[in-house]
N, C-alpha and C positions, 0 to 999 in steps of 0.2 A: 626088540624091534617091535614088539609089542605095547610098547611107548608112542610110539611114532605112529602105529595104526590106529591106534586113539586117537592122537593130537590129528592126525590127516582128515579123519572123518569129522573131527569137531570142527576143523580149518574150511572143509567143503560146506559142512553146514553153514558157518561164519558166510562164507563169501556166498551163499546162495543166497541167506536171508538180504545181504547190503546187494544184491542185485536187481532183488526182486521190489525193495525198496527205494531203489532208482528207478526202477523203470515204474513203480506205482506213483512215483514225484513228477515226472516228466509227462508221462500221462495223465495227470491229473493238471497240470499246469497248461497241457497243451488243451485240454477240454474247456479250463477257463478263460484264455486268450480268446480262445473260439467264439465261446458265449457271449464274452464282453464285443468283441467283433460285430457279430450278429444283432445283440442289443443297439448298438451304437448304429449301423446301417441303418434300422427299420424305425429308426427313432426321428431323423428328420421326416419321416413323412403321418407321424399323429400330432396329434390326438384324430386328426378328419379323416384323413385315410388306408382303414386297417389294412383292407387288401393290398395294397403298395408295400405299408411297411413290413407286413407279413412277409409275403414275396424276398423283399430284398432283403430280409434276414435270412432267408430259407438259402437265397445264392447265395449268401457271405459262407453262411458255413457251410454249403458245399463247396463252396472255396478252400476253406481251411479242411475239407475229409472229415465231413459228416453231413451224409445226404439225407435228404426228406424219405421220412416211412411213410409219409400221406397224414391225411386230417383225420384228426378228431378220433381218439382213440382209436388207430390199425397200430397193429402193435410190429414191432421191426421182425424182417425177417430174419432167418439164420444165417445169410451170407451176405446179409447189408450193415454188420456193427461197423462198428458205431452209424449209429444215425437220430435222427431228430426226428419227434414225436411231437406235433403240432395241435394247442388246443385254441378253441376261444374265449378271453377271457369275459366274463360277465360283468366286470367296474373297473375304474380307469387306474386299480394298484397293482 
């Protein structure tokens, strides 16, 4: 009975870590796809029309579940996680 109790605790720990790792992978994959979709939505307006490019990217990110938190350093509110923070680039890179 004691061996079963120790092994079951170990199995619960391993199962919990597996669930955490799977959840982390799925969230990372969703975030990467949303960022790529937003970048592709905005790149059609570049290099000449930065405001429309930014707007298209933000609309696409919001459509994927990552709403805009504001511009130029405004932090995310506690109830809008995950969110998108916008910064203006200084170069074309």
